[in-house]
C-alpha positions, -999 to 999 in steps of 0.1 A, spaced: 675 516 5 707 497 1 710 468 -23 748 463 -20 763 428 -19 762 415 16 731 434 25 698 418 34 682 439 6 707 427 -19 701 391 -9 663 394 -15 667 412 -48 692 388 -63 679 357 -47 715 348 -38 726 341 -2 750 370 1 740 383 35 764 375 63 734 371 86 720 343 65 753 326 55 762 309 88 760 271 86 740 270 118 713 293 104 710 275 71 709 241 88 681 253 111 660 268 83 629 247 76 627 238 40 600 250 16 582 217 8 559 207 -20 530 215 4 542 251 5 541 251 -33 506 237 -33 494 263 -8 511 290 -30 491 278 -60 459 278 -38 466 315 -31 471 322 -68 438 306 -76 421 333 -56 430 361 -80 421 367 -117 457 378 -124 482 354 -107 508 380 -99 483 397 -76 490 368 -53 526 379 -46 519 397 -13 502 368 5 527 343 -10 555 363 6 537 360 39 533 322 33 570 316 28 577 338 58 554 317 79 575 286 71 610 300 74 605 331 96 616 356 70 616 360 32 647 339 24 664 337 -10 647 303 -13 613 320 -7 621 346 -34 629 318 -58 597 299 -51 575 330 -56 593 339 -88 590 304 -103 553 300 -94 543 335 -107 566 336 -137 584 367 -124 621 375 -120 638 373 -86 644 411 -89 606 417 -93 598 396 -63 627 411 -43 615 447 -51 582 439 -34 599 421 -5 622 450 2 594 477 0 571 466 28 585 464 63 563 435 73 584 413 51 616 405 70 648 399 50 668 382 77 659 355 103 636 368 130 629 359 166 599 339 178 581 372 184 583 406 168 580 434 194 571 467 178 572 499 198 554 530 183 577 560 184 555 584 164 545 618 177 518 610 203 532 577 215 567 593 217 554 622 238 536 599 262 567 576 266 571 555 235 607 564 229 615 557 266 600 523 262 620 516 231 652 528 248 646 506 278 638 475 258 668 480 236 691 483 267 675 452 283 677 430 252 711 443 239 697 449 205 686 479 184 659 484 157 654 453 135 678 432 155 672 398 172 683 387 206 710 360 208 685 334 221 662 340 191 632 349 212 626 386 203 631 408 173 628 445 183 616 472 160 603 507 163 572 515 144 564 549 129 527 545 136 505 517 148 472 535 141 461 535 178 467 570 190 438 568 215 457 540 233 491 556 233 518 545 241 513 513 222 534 481 218 524 453 195 536 417 196 532 399 163 509 427 154 486 421 184 480 452 206 492 459 241 478 494 249 487 522 272 521 508 281 549 523 302 585 512 307 577 488 335 547 471 318 566 468 285 596 452 303 573 428 321 557 419 288 590 412 270 603 392 300 572 370 299 577 364 262 613 354 267 601 328 293 578 313 267 546 328 280 520 345 259 503 373 278 468 381 265 467 412 243 447 442 255 424 435 225 422 411 196 431 375 192 452 355 217 489 356 210 506 329 189 540 338 173 554 356 143 552 326 120 516 320 130 505 355 122 524 354 89 503 323 80 471 341 89 482 371 67 487 346 39 450 337 42 453 304 61 442 296 96 471 296 121 450 277 147 449 240 153 412 236 150 379 254 143 372 260 180 405 277 185 399 299 155 365 309 168 379 317 202 405 340 185 378 358 166 355 362 196 383 374 220 372 402 242 384 437 234 387 467 256 375 497 235 372 523 263 393 551 249 378 547 215 342 550 229 348 578 253 336 605 229 304 585 221 296 580 257 301 617 266 279 627 237 252 603 248 253 616 284 251 652 273 225 647 246 249 659 219 249 649 183 266 660 152 248 688 132 228 676 102 246 679 69 231 707 48 213 694 18 217 710 -16 184 724 -27 172 717 -62 177 747 -86 147 766 -95 133 757 -129 146 781 -157 115 795 -173 135 809 -202 150 775 -212 133 742 -217 140 718 -188 153 689 -210 182 702 -230 207 674 -226 198 652 -255 203 669 -289 170 675 -306 183 682 -341 159 712 -345 182 741 -336 202 741 -368 234 732 -350 254 701 -350 245 675 -323 279 682 -306 273 720 -304 237 715 -293 249 692 -265 276 717 -255 249 744 -253 229 722 -230 258 716 -207 265 753 -204 228 760 -197 225 733 -171 256 744 -151 246 752 -115 277 772 -105 300 798 -121 328 773 -120 308 746 -137 296 771 -163 331 783 -170 343 747 -175 314 739 -198 320 770 -218 357 763 -221 350 729 -236 324 742 -261 333 738 -298 329 775 -303 352 785 -275 382 806 -287 416 790 -289 435 798 -257 463 823 -262 498 809 -266 489 777 -285 499 790 -319 524 815 -331 512 846 -350 521 829 -383 501 799 -375 530 776 -365 528 755 -334 550 767 -305 552 797 -282 559 834 -286 589 833 -263 622 840 -282 647 812 -281 670 814 -251 645 834 -230 623 806 -218 618 803 -181 647 786 -164 672 795 -191 701 819 -188 689 841 -216 720 833 -237 700 821 -268 704 837 -302 693 872 -303 689 874 -341 666 856 -365 665 818 -367 691 802 -389 682 794 -425 666 760 -432 694 738 -445 670 711 -457 681 687 -430 652 669 -413 649 648 -381 630 616 -388 593 619 -380 593 657 -380 581 681 -406 602 711 -415 589 745 -403 567 765 -427 583 794 -446 566 827 -447 554 835 -482 
């Protein structure tokens, strides 16, 4: 990730308007301001969380819903309200691809080019739209209508190839249908998604991701929630299983272990009658109650009477390893071959000198 001066990333991190994309007077003049209402809504988001800085993600969506991207002004607002530095806010804004660092189009068109979608034509769709619009990944058309991007995965492999507009799904697309969809968007139309809510625009969906309604009234919001969805490909497996009378095999249940006639059943709580300390008695109980060899080995290894693992102490009792200096793994073996140098009496602060053999 680049954060060099003049890059969109650098602009977001520093909060300074150093990007040539953002610096044109036309762009700055057309940018809606972040008003006091935006600050009040940001504080409303903050009130949802026990720790205010947890509100950063939806707050970034909020400023994006006003200005169409996370501008330097948006970074500043989030930093001021949350008591963070601009660099801390910018680090988050540059990490997630749903936060845009330059002005975007009215709609974001995302084409899945991951494995299954690509095999079924996703890359062909991306190439065709790129040629038609005259833009590449993460670029916006001259008329400001479309920002095109490729997506690594849209989590809809059963509907491949998939295109989303403002994160609403248009399933099982091909080059012709995708071209028709984008042409309609550029004409100002909003074709109904294959499933999910009716299409609005990128600013609207950003507001919804911030936790506010993007719809004009309650009726429109209900209509979006209740929009019909075509779930055919997802339900094919269930329908075939129902027709064939098939079902998943039952999960095997672990049978209860047979009671140990040699040991009392309740051995977890120390009784104080064995002559051992409570810690050792509880450790004995854990070993006795282990159901598998692995559990038994783990309980035995943590027992207070377990022997010290080899390699923790030197033969003379000093902490360290038995490996001669210079012969540790990864070294060249050029360490001293003779005995260690005599103790000069010099000490490093906080360390004790090595013990001398008597």
